[in-house]
C-alpha positions as CSV (number, residue, x, y, z in Angstrom):
1,M,-35.6,-37.9,136.6
2,S,-32.1,-38.0,134.9
3,I,-32.1,-38.3,131.1
4,K,-31.1,-42.4,130.3
5,L,-31.1,-42.8,126.5
6,I,-30.3,-40.3,123.9
7,A,-31.1,-41.0,120.5
8,S,-30.0,-38.4,117.3
9,D,-30.9,-38.3,113.8
10,I,-27.9,-38.2,111.5
11,D,-28.1,-35.7,108.6
12,G,-29.1,-32.4,109.4
13,T,-29.1,-32.7,112.9
14,F,-26.2,-35.1,114.3
15,L,-23.6,-33.4,111.5
16,D,-23.2,-30.3,110.2
17,D,-24.1,-29.6,106.0
18,Q,-20.6,-30.4,105.6
19,H,-21.3,-34.1,107.1
20,E,-19.0,-33.6,109.9
21,F,-19.1,-33.3,113.7
22,D,-16.3,-33.0,116.7
23,R,-14.9,-36.0,117.2
24,V,-13.1,-35.4,120.1
25,R,-15.4,-33.2,121.4
26,F,-18.2,-36.2,121.3
27,Q,-15.9,-38.7,122.0
28,T,-15.8,-37.0,125.6
29,Q,-19.2,-37.1,125.9
30,L,-19.7,-40.1,124.7
31,D,-17.3,-41.9,127.3
32,E,-19.3,-39.9,130.3
33,M,-22.4,-41.0,128.7
34,N,-21.1,-44.9,129.0
35,Q,-20.1,-44.2,132.5
36,Q,-23.3,-42.5,133.6
37,G,-25.1,-45.1,132.0
38,I,-26.8,-43.2,129.0
39,H,-27.5,-45.0,125.7
40,F,-26.7,-43.1,123.0
41,V,-28.5,-44.0,119.6
42,V,-27.9,-43.3,116.3
43,A,-31.0,-43.4,114.7
44,S,-31.2,-42.8,111.3
45,G,-32.8,-43.4,107.7
46,N,-29.6,-44.2,106.3
47,Q,-28.0,-47.8,106.2
48,Y,-26.5,-49.6,109.2
49,L,-23.1,-50.0,107.1
50,H,-23.2,-46.0,106.3
51,C,-23.6,-45.0,110.0
52,T,-20.7,-47.1,111.4
53,K,-18.7,-45.6,109.1
54,V,-19.8,-41.9,110.2
55,M,-19.1,-43.0,113.5
56,A,-16.4,-44.7,112.9
57,G,-13.2,-44.6,114.7
58,L,-15.3,-44.1,118.1
59,T,-14.6,-46.0,121.6
60,G,-17.7,-46.8,123.5
61,D,-21.2,-48.3,123.3
62,L,-23.4,-47.2,120.2
63,T,-26.9,-48.8,119.2
64,Y,-28.0,-47.9,115.6
65,V,-31.6,-47.8,114.7
66,V,-31.0,-47.6,111.0
67,E,-33.5,-47.7,108.1
68,D,-35.9,-45.6,109.7
69,G,-36.3,-48.2,112.1
70,A,-36.3,-51.1,110.1
71,L,-32.6,-52.4,111.6
72,I,-31.8,-52.3,115.2
73,V,-28.3,-53.2,116.3
74,E,-26.2,-53.1,118.9
75,K,-22.7,-54.4,119.0
76,D,-23.0,-56.0,115.9
77,Q,-26.1,-57.7,117.0
78,V,-29.4,-57.1,115.2
79,L,-32.0,-57.0,117.7
80,D,-35.0,-56.4,114.9
81,S,-35.2,-56.5,111.5
82,S,-38.6,-55.3,109.1
83,P,-37.9,-56.2,105.5
84,I,-40.2,-55.0,103.3
85,E,-42.3,-57.6,101.4
86,P,-40.8,-58.2,97.8
87,E,-44.2,-58.2,96.3
88,L,-44.5,-54.9,97.7
89,W,-41.3,-53.1,96.8
90,Q,-41.4,-54.4,93.3
91,E,-44.8,-52.6,93.3
92,V,-43.5,-49.2,94.2
93,V,-40.7,-49.5,91.9
94,T,-42.9,-50.4,89.0
95,T,-45.0,-47.2,89.6
96,V,-42.4,-44.5,90.1
97,M,-40.7,-46.2,87.3
98,K,-43.9,-45.6,84.9
99,Q,-45.9,-42.7,86.1
100,P,-44.6,-39.5,84.5
101,M,-45.0,-37.4,87.8
102,F,-42.3,-39.1,89.6
103,A,-39.6,-38.9,86.1
104,D,-36.3,-38.6,87.0
105,A,-36.5,-40.6,90.2
106,V,-33.7,-41.8,91.5
107,I,-34.7,-45.4,93.0
108,I,-32.3,-46.7,96.0
109,L,-33.6,-50.4,97.2
110,S,-31.6,-50.5,100.4
111,G,-31.1,-53.8,101.5
112,E,-28.8,-56.4,103.9
113,K,-26.2,-57.0,102.0
114,A,-26.1,-54.2,99.5
115,A,-28.1,-50.9,98.1
116,S,-29.1,-51.3,94.6
117,T,-29.8,-48.3,92.1
118,N,-31.4,-47.4,88.5
119,I,-28.7,-45.1,88.3
120,T,-25.1,-45.4,86.7
121,P,-21.6,-44.9,88.2
122,Q,-21.2,-42.3,85.5
123,S,-24.7,-40.2,86.7
124,E,-24.1,-36.7,88.2
125,T,-25.6,-37.9,91.4
126,W,-23.6,-41.5,91.9
127,D,-21.1,-39.7,94.1
128,R,-23.8,-37.8,95.8
129,T,-25.9,-41.4,96.6
130,R,-22.7,-43.5,97.5
131,Y,-22.0,-41.0,100.2
132,F,-25.6,-42.3,101.8
133,Y,-24.8,-46.1,100.5
134,E,-22.1,-48.5,101.1
135,K,-21.7,-51.3,98.9
136,L,-23.6,-49.3,95.9
137,I,-24.4,-51.5,92.6
138,H,-26.1,-50.1,89.2
139,R,-29.0,-52.7,88.3
140,D,-30.9,-52.6,85.2
141,D,-33.8,-54.4,86.2
142,L,-34.0,-53.4,89.9
143,L,-37.1,-55.9,90.2
144,S,-34.6,-58.9,90.1
145,V,-33.0,-57.6,93.0
146,T,-33.1,-60.9,95.8
147,D,-31.6,-58.9,99.0
148,D,-34.0,-58.6,101.7
149,I,-35.1,-55.0,101.2
150,Y,-35.5,-52.4,104.1
151,K,-36.4,-49.0,102.3
152,V,-37.0,-47.7,99.1
153,D,-35.2,-44.5,98.9
154,V,-37.3,-42.6,95.9
155,N,-35.6,-38.6,96.0
156,W,-35.0,-36.0,93.4
157,P,-31.4,-34.3,93.9
158,N,-32.4,-31.1,91.9
159,L,-36.1,-30.8,93.5
160,S,-36.1,-29.2,97.2
161,D,-39.3,-29.9,97.5
162,V,-41.4,-33.3,97.1
163,R,-44.3,-32.7,99.3
164,D,-46.6,-33.6,96.2
165,K,-44.9,-36.5,94.8
166,H,-44.8,-37.5,98.8
167,A,-48.8,-37.1,99.0
168,A,-48.9,-39.0,95.5
169,L,-47.2,-42.1,96.9
170,S,-49.1,-41.8,100.3
171,A,-52.6,-41.8,98.3
172,E,-50.9,-44.8,95.8
173,F,-49.3,-46.9,98.8
174,G,-50.6,-45.7,102.2
175,D,-52.9,-48.4,103.3
176,H,-49.7,-50.7,102.8
177,L,-46.6,-49.1,103.5
178,T,-45.5,-45.9,105.0
179,E,-43.6,-42.7,103.2
180,V,-41.7,-40.0,104.8
181,M,-39.8,-37.2,103.8
182,S,-36.7,-37.5,104.7
183,G,-34.8,-34.1,103.1
184,L,-32.3,-33.5,100.4
185,G,-35.6,-34.2,98.0
186,G,-35.7,-37.6,99.3
187,I,-39.0,-40.0,100.2
188,D,-38.3,-43.3,102.1
189,I,-40.7,-45.8,101.8
190,I,-41.0,-48.4,104.9
191,K,-43.1,-51.2,106.3
192,P,-46.1,-49.3,108.2
193,H,-45.1,-50.2,111.6
194,V,-41.3,-49.5,110.9
195,T,-40.6,-45.6,112.2
196,K,-37.8,-44.2,114.5
197,A,-40.0,-44.3,116.9
198,Y,-40.5,-48.6,116.5
199,G,-36.8,-48.4,116.9
200,L,-37.1,-46.1,119.9
201,E,-40.0,-47.7,122.1
202,Q,-38.0,-51.5,121.2
203,L,-34.7,-50.3,122.9
204,Q,-36.8,-48.5,125.6
205,R,-38.2,-52.2,126.7
206,I,-34.8,-53.8,126.5
207,W,-33.6,-50.7,128.9
208,N,-36.1,-50.4,131.2
209,V,-36.1,-47.1,130.2
210,S,-39.0,-44.5,130.2
211,M,-40.7,-41.9,127.6
212,A,-39.5,-39.8,131.1
213,E,-36.1,-40.4,130.6
214,T,-35.4,-40.3,126.9
215,M,-33.9,-37.4,125.0
216,A,-34.5,-37.1,121.3
217,F,-32.8,-35.1,118.4
218,G,-34.1,-34.9,114.5
219,D,-35.0,-32.3,111.8
220,N,-37.1,-34.1,109.7
221,Q,-40.8,-35.5,108.9
222,N,-39.0,-39.2,109.4
223,D,-37.5,-37.9,113.1
224,A,-41.5,-36.6,113.7
225,E,-42.6,-39.9,116.0
226,M,-39.7,-40.2,117.5
227,L,-39.6,-36.8,118.8
228,Q,-42.7,-37.1,120.4
229,H,-41.7,-40.9,122.0
230,A,-39.5,-39.1,123.8
231,K,-40.2,-36.7,126.7
232,Y,-37.5,-34.3,125.7
233,G,-38.0,-34.5,122.0
234,Y,-35.7,-31.6,120.5
235,A,-36.4,-30.2,117.0
236,M,-33.4,-28.9,115.7
237,K,-33.4,-24.9,114.9
238,N,-32.9,-25.8,111.1
239,A,-35.4,-28.5,111.2
240,A,-37.9,-28.5,108.5
241,P,-41.7,-27.3,109.9
242,E,-42.8,-31.6,109.6
243,A,-40.5,-31.8,113.0
244,K,-40.9,-29.0,114.8
245,A,-45.2,-28.7,114.1
246,V,-45.2,-32.1,116.7
247,T,-43.0,-30.5,119.5
248,S,-42.2,-27.0,121.1
249,L,-38.8,-27.8,122.2
250,V,-36.1,-26.6,119.5
251,T,-32.5,-26.6,120.1
252,P,-30.7,-23.3,120.8
253,L,-28.1,-24.1,118.2
254,D,-28.8,-25.2,114.7
255,N,-26.6,-28.6,113.0
256,N,-24.0,-26.2,111.5
257,H,-23.0,-25.2,115.1
258,G,-23.0,-28.8,117.1
259,G,-26.8,-28.4,118.3
260,V,-26.9,-31.9,119.4
261,L,-23.3,-31.7,121.1
262,D,-24.3,-28.7,123.0
263,M,-27.5,-30.4,125.0
264,I,-25.5,-33.2,125.6
265,D,-23.0,-31.3,127.5
266,R,-25.9,-29.5,129.6
267,V,-27.2,-32.7,130.4
268,L,-23.7,-34.0,131.4
269,N,-23.2,-30.7,133.1
270,G,-26.0,-30.8,134.8
271,Q,-27.4,-28.5,133.4
272,F,-30.7,-29.5,131.9
């Protein structure tokens, strides 16, 4: 059975460690995928505005499953939207700001209109955060935000392992929200039904594509369910243990050597 849908995470997967990819090579691939009727899906925990900026300049059909599945957009049309109830994200913010074990956390409320954060433009982490979030706004009082919030991003830029904080947040909010580690010291907090797999499932239904016709790539815990929702769910060679634990498939090349593009070539050349 042929592949009809290819979904890929962005950071640590499609992009190299310098947040780049071979645009000329991928444009050629995208042209061929469009010609063959293969859908390409950008599946990211990041903002829609950020993801479209990453893919800017490319021509052809791209679909976006962003905010870890809380927002699905095709050809600038919103297909599905799952913002968090205000009382829930406000409770998360209050807890993170008060509990000592979450001290020094960068908090970002990823909303429809903008991203609101507790850090200031003078912070050493501002530029890094601004890379991932367009329209980043500092707010003295995050609880006053009135935007629809798709995701609460809590991260510690100087920590590589936040499993203890993830466990604590899961224990606190696990009955009402989902918490997934997203890499780079970050934890994404989203609605319970929201995952990249949820987004993928909506597109499979709309496009009449089966799991057997689906290929997916990811490198972290927030990709795990998506990898399980594709017959050909590949953890990257450089993936975290949480991604590799859910699949027996691993890309031959890592993100710094075009691991996803290599696999797309195999599909398009009939070598898969």
